C-alpha positions in Angstrom: 21.9 -43.9 -74.5 22.8 -40.1 -74.5 22.7 -37.8 -78.3 26.5 -37.7 -77.7 27.0 -41.3 -77.3 25.2 -42.4 -80.3 27.7 -44.3 -83.0 28.5 -41.2 -85.8 26.5 -43.6 -89.0 23.9 -43.6 -86.5 23.7 -39.7 -86.2 24.4 -39.4 -90.0 21.2 -41.3 -90.7 19.3 -39.7 -87.8 20.2 -36.3 -89.5 20.2 -37.3 -93.1 16.4 -38.6 -92.6 15.4 -35.6 -90.8 16.6 -33.3 -93.9 15.2 -35.2 -96.3 11.4 -34.7 -94.6 12.2 -31.0 -94.0 13.3 -30.2 -98.0 9.5 -31.8 -98.9 8.3 -28.8 -97.3 9.9 -26.2 -99.0 12.9 -25.4 -101.6 16.8 -24.4 -100.8 17.5 -21.2 -101.1 18.9 -21.0 -104.5 15.1 -22.1 -105.8 13.4 -19.4 -103.3 14.9 -15.8 -104.4 13.1 -12.1 -104.0 12.2 -12.7 -107.7 10.0 -15.7 -107.1 8.5 -15.4 -103.9 4.3 -16.6 -104.0 2.3 -13.2 -103.8 1.2 -14.2 -100.6 3.0 -14.0 -97.3 5.9 -12.1 -96.2 8.5 -11.5 -99.0 11.6 -12.6 -98.2 15.2 -11.6 -99.5 15.8 -15.3 -99.6 14.7 -18.9 -98.3 11.8 -20.2 -97.6 8.5 -18.2 -97.3 6.3 -17.3 -93.4 4.4 -21.0 -94.4 7.2 -23.3 -95.3 9.6 -22.3 -93.0 6.8 -22.5 -90.2 5.8 -26.3 -91.6 10.0 -27.0 -90.7 9.4 -25.4 -86.8 6.5 -27.5 -87.1 8.0 -31.3 -88.3 11.0 -30.4 -85.6 8.3 -30.3 -82.7 7.8 -28.7 -79.6 10.9 -30.1 -78.0 13.7 -28.7 -80.7 12.7 -25.7 -81.9 11.0 -22.8 -79.6 9.2 -20.9 -82.7 10.0 -18.7 -86.0 10.6 -14.9 -86.6 11.6 -12.4 -89.2 15.1 -11.6 -88.9 14.5 -7.6 -90.5 18.2 -6.9 -91.4 18.2 -9.5 -94.0 15.2 -9.9 -94.4 14.5 -14.0 -94.2 13.2 -16.1 -91.5 15.0 -17.6 -88.9 14.1 -21.0 -86.9 15.1 -21.2 -83.5 16.4 -24.6 -82.5 17.7 -26.3 -79.3 20.5 -29.2 -80.9 22.8 -28.7 -83.8 21.4 -31.2 -85.7 18.3 -30.0 -86.0 20.2 -26.7 -86.8 21.7 -28.3 -89.8 18.4 -29.8 -91.0 17.3 -26.1 -90.6 19.7 -24.7 -92.9 19.5 -27.7 -95.6 16.3 -26.7 -95.9 17.1 -23.1 -96.4 16.0 -21.1 -93.3 18.4 -20.0 -90.7 19.2 -21.5 -88.1 19.7 -20.1 -84.0 20.4 -21.9 -81.4 18.4 -21.2 -78.5 18.2 -22.0 -74.6 14.3 -23.3 -73.9 12.4 -25.1 -76.3 8.4 -24.3 -77.1 7.0 -27.0 -74.7 9.2 -25.4 -72.2 7.9 -21.2 -72.7 4.7 -22.7 -73.4 4.5 -24.7 -70.1 5.1 -21.6 -68.2 2.7 -19.2 -69.8 0.0 -21.9 -69.2 1.2 -21.4 -65.5 0.8 -18.1 -65.7 -2.7 -18.6 -67.4 -3.8 -20.8 -64.8 -2.5 -18.8 -61.8 -3.1 -14.8 -62.1 -5.7 -12.5 -63.4 -4.0 -9.7 -62.5 -5.3 -6.3 -64.2 -2.8 -4.6 -66.3 -0.6 -7.6 -66.8 0.3 -9.1 -70.2 2.3 -12.4 -70.9 3.2 -14.7 -73.7 6.3 -15.7 -75.7 8.8 -13.6 -76.7 10.4 -15.6 -79.7 13.5 -13.9 -80.5 14.1 -13.1 -77.4 13.4 -17.0 -76.0 11.6 -15.8 -73.2 8.2 -15.4 -71.5 7.6 -11.6 -71.0 5.5 -10.4 -68.4 4.6 -6.9 -68.9 2.9 -4.9 -66.3 1.6 -1.6 -66.9 0.9 1.7 -64.3 -2.0 0.2 -62.6 -0.1 -3.0 -61.3 0.8 -2.1 -57.5 4.2 -3.4 -56.1 2.5 -5.9 -54.1 1.4 -7.3 -57.4 4.1 -7.1 -59.3 6.1 -8.7 -56.4 3.8 -11.8 -56.6 3.9 -12.3 -60.0 8.2 -11.9 -59.8 7.7 -14.3 -57.1 5.7 -16.8 -59.1 8.6 -16.8 -62.0 11.7 -16.6 -59.7 11.7 -20.8 -60.1 11.7 -20.7 -64.0 15.2 -18.0 -64.1 15.8 -16.7 -67.4 13.1 -18.6 -69.3 11.4 -15.4 -67.7 11.2 -11.7 -68.1 9.4 -9.0 -65.7 9.1 -5.8 -67.0 7.3 -2.2 -66.5 5.4 -0.1 -69.2 4.1 3.2 -68.5 0.3 4.1 -69.4 -2.5 1.3 -69.3 -3.8 -1.8 -71.1 -7.3 -1.0 -71.8 -9.8 -1.8 -74.3 -10.0 1.1 -76.8 -14.2 1.3 -77.8 -14.6 5.4 -77.8 -17.5 7.9 -76.3 -19.1 9.2 -79.8 -17.6 12.7 -80.5 -17.7 12.7 -84.6 -15.3 11.8 -86.4 -14.6 9.1 -89.0 -16.3 5.7 -87.2 -18.9 3.4 -86.8 -21.1 3.9 -84.0 -24.3 2.3 -82.3 -25.6 4.9 -80.1 -23.5 3.9 -77.3 -20.2 3.4 -78.6 -18.1 4.4 -81.1 -15.9 1.9 -82.7 -13.8 1.8 -86.0 -14.7 -0.3 -89.2 -12.7 -3.5 -89.6 -12.8 -5.8 -92.6 -15.7 -6.2 -95.2 -16.2 -9.5 -95.0 -18.7 -12.5 -97.2 -20.1 -15.8 -96.2 -18.3 -18.3 -98.1 -21.5 -20.5 -98.5 -23.2 -17.2 -99.7 -21.3 -14.4 -101.7 -23.4 -12.2 -101.6 -24.4 -12.1 -97.6 -22.2 -9.2 -96.7 -20.8 -8.5 -93.5 -18.5 -6.2 -91.2 -15.9 -7.2 -88.6 -15.2 -5.5 -85.6 -14.3 -5.9 -81.9 -17.0 -8.1 -80.1 -16.9 -5.2 -77.2 -18.1 -3.3 -79.8 -21.1 -4.9 -80.4 -21.9 -6.6 -77.0 -23.5 -3.4 -76.9 -27.5 -2.6 -76.0 -27.2 -0.6 -79.1 -27.8 -3.2 -82.5 -28.6 -0.7 -85.6 -25.0 1.0 -86.7 -24.2 4.2 -88.9 -21.0 5.7 -90.6 -20.1 9.3 -88.9 -22.2 11.2 -91.9 -25.5 9.4 -89.9 -25.9 6.3 -93.0 -27.1 3.8 -91.8 -24.8 0.5 -92.4 -26.2 -2.6 -90.8 -27.3 -4.4 -87.3 -25.6 -6.3 -84.6 -25.3 -10.6 -85.8 -23.6 -11.1 -82.8 -19.9 -11.4 -80.7 -17.8 -13.6 -79.1 -16.2 -12.6 -76.2 -15.8 -16.1 -74.8 -12.5 -18.4 -74.3 -10.3 -15.3 -74.4 -11.8 -13.9 -78.2 -12.8 -10.7 -79.0 -14.9 -10.4 -82.0 -18.2 -9.2 -83.4 -20.3 -9.4 -86.8 -22.3 -6.4 -88.5 -24.5 -7.7 -91.0 -24.1 -5.6 -94.1 -27.5 -4.6 -94.7 -28.4 -0.8 -96.9 -28.1 -1.5 -100.6 -27.2 2.2 -101.2 -23.9 1.8 -99.1 -21.3 -0.5 -100.9 -19.2 -2.4 -98.7 -15.8 -2.9 -100.2 -13.4 -5.1 -99.5 -10.5 -2.7 -98.8 -9.2 -0.8 -95.6 -8.2 3.0 -95.1 -4.5 3.4 -96.0 -1.4 6.4 -96.2 -2.7 9.7 -97.8 -6.5 8.7 -97.5 -5.4 5.6 -100.5 -7.7 2.4 -100.0 -5.8 -0.6 -99.9 -7.5 -3.3 -101.5 -7.7 -6.8 -99.2 -7.8 -10.1 -100.6 -6.9 -12.4 -98.1 -6.1 -13.5 -94.5 -3.5 -14.9 -93.0 -1.9 -15.2 -89.2 0.7 -12.8 -88.4 4.6 -12.9 -88.3 7.0 -12.0 -85.5 8.8 -9.0 -86.3 7.0 -8.3 -89.7 6.2 -4.8 -90.4 2.2 -4.4 -90.5 -0.3 -1.0 -90.6 -3.0 -0.4 -88.7 -6.4 1.8 -89.6 -8.8 3.7 -87.4 -11.0 6.5 -87.0 -8.8 7.9 -84.2 -5.6 7.2 -84.9 -5.7 7.5 -88.7 -3.0 5.3 -90.5 -0.2 4.0 -89.2 2.3 1.0 -89.3 4.9 -0.9 -87.4 6.1 -4.5 -86.5 4.2 -7.5 -84.8 6.3 -8.2 -81.3 4.2 -10.9 -80.2 2.0 -13.9 -80.8 -0.3 -15.5 -78.6 -0.1 -12.6 -75.5 -2.5 -13.5 -72.5 -3.9 -9.7 -71.7 -5.5 -8.6 -68.0 -7.3 -5.7 -69.2 -6.6 -2.7 -66.3 -10.3 -2.0 -66.1 -11.2 -5.9 -64.7 -12.6 -6.5 -68.4 -12.1 -10.1 -68.8 -9.1 -11.5 -70.1 -8.1 -11.7 -73.8 -5.9 -14.8 -74.8 -4.3 -15.5 -78.0 -3.6 -11.6 -79.0 -1.2 -10.2 -81.3 0.7 -7.5 -80.4 2.2 -4.6 -82.5 4.2 -1.2 -81.8 2.0 0.9 -83.2 0.0 3.9 -81.5 -4.0 3.5 -81.3 -6.4 5.4 -79.1 -9.7 5.2 -77.6 -12.2 4.5 -81.3 -9.9 2.4 -82.9 -11.1 -1.0 -81.6 -12.4 -3.2 -84.2 -10.0 -1.7 -86.8 -8.0 -3.5 -89.0 -4.7 -5.0 -89.0 -3.2 -5.6 -92.2 0.1 -6.3 -94.0 0.0 -5.3 -97.8 -3.7 -7.3 -99.1 -3.4 -10.1 -96.5 -6.0 -9.2 -93.2 -4.1 -10.1 -90.0 -6.0 -8.8 -87.0 -9.0 -6.9 -85.1 -7.7 -3.5 -82.3 -9.3 -5.0 -79.4 -6.8 -2.3 -76.8 -3.8 -1.0 -76.5 -1.1 0.8 -73.7 -1.0 4.3 -76.1 2.1 5.5 -73.7 3.8 2.5 -74.6 2.5 2.7 -78.0 1.7 -1.0 -78.4 -1.7 -2.0 -79.7 -3.3 -5.6 -79.4 -5.4 -7.4 -82.1 -7.7 -10.3 -82.2 -6.3 -12.9 -84.9 -8.7 -12.7 -87.9 -8.1 -16.2 -89.5 -10.2 -17.3 -85.6 -12.7 -14.8 -86.1 -14.0 -15.8 -90.0 -13.4 -19.2 -88.9 -16.1 -18.7 -86.5 -18.4 -17.3 -88.5 -17.8 -19.3 -91.7 -16.8 -15.9 -93.6 -13.5 -15.1 -96.1 -12.5 -11.8 -96.8 -12.7 -10.3 -100.3 
C-alpha cells in the first residue's frame, strides 16, 4: 500500500504523532523570537534555533529530509523535506519547510561513492544543502581527462550531482617564514588558532592549530617577536583530519581565550559548536588578517592539488585566505567553529577542520 492510498484517518493520525514528537523538540514560532534567543547559536528573527532545527531534521530521518540551512534573507532556519506530511510537521514545529527532490540518504550515498572511487588532486565534493545536490568542483590543476572521468562517473545520478570548475589551486596554507604576526617553529609559519584547556585540568592550557603545521620537524614554537610560546604535543592527520596541539609553556605569556577581530580588537571565545550552512562567520590569520563571509558547505571531501593526504568532513567558507593563515580560527561571535587547513585564493574559498572534533580528540575546551 502506498502513501497515496492510506485512509485519511490513518494519515491524520500519523501526522499528528509526528507533529507531537517534533513539538517536544522546540517551541513554536510565537514562543521563540529574536528577543528571547539563547545566548549561543545563530541568532534568528523567529522560529527554532539551529540546534533545535537540526533535531527536527534528525527526527524526520535521512529518507524524509536533506538537511538544514539558514535563510539569510528571513534570518530563519529551513528544513528541506521530501513529502507533504513532513513539511506540515516542520511548519507546526516552527521552522520553515522546503520541498526537495533528493533526500539525505540519496545524496550521501553519491558522496560516499565518490569518496571511494576518486582521489584526483584539485577536486572537492560534498552536499550543497540549499541546492539539494552533490557539488563536485575541479580547480585549474585538474586536466580534461580527469574532469571527463568525474563527469562520466556522476552522469548516472542525473541532477543529483553538479560538476563545476573553479579558478586557482586547492592548497594547504602553511607558509614560509617571512616575518609578520604569526607563530613559527623554524620550519613553517602558521596562525594561532584557539587557546584551549583540559577539561580535567583547567590549568593545562594549549593552542589548537592545523595538523599539517605541527606535523613538521620543528617542535618549539614562538611568536613573531621571537617570544617562546610552547612545544608540539601532537597532531592528527589520520582519517581525513587536520588538527594539532601546542602546549602553552611560558609562564611569562598570558594565553587569552580570544581571537583577533576587526580593527585589532579581541573577540572573546566562550564555547564551541558546529557551523551552520549560510551563516556569517569570521576568520583571522597572520597573512590575510580579519575577514568575514558565508559558510557555504559542510562535510566536504578535499583532494589537495599538491597530492597531500585527502581531507574529509571539512567546512567551506567564502572567505579569502592565503599561505601562512593555516591553523587560524573560524568563529561566529563568541563561538569557535573551525581551524583553517587550506584555501583556493582565486576562488576566495577557505577550508576548515571543525573544531569540536579536535577538542573531543584532545579532551579540551575553549574558554
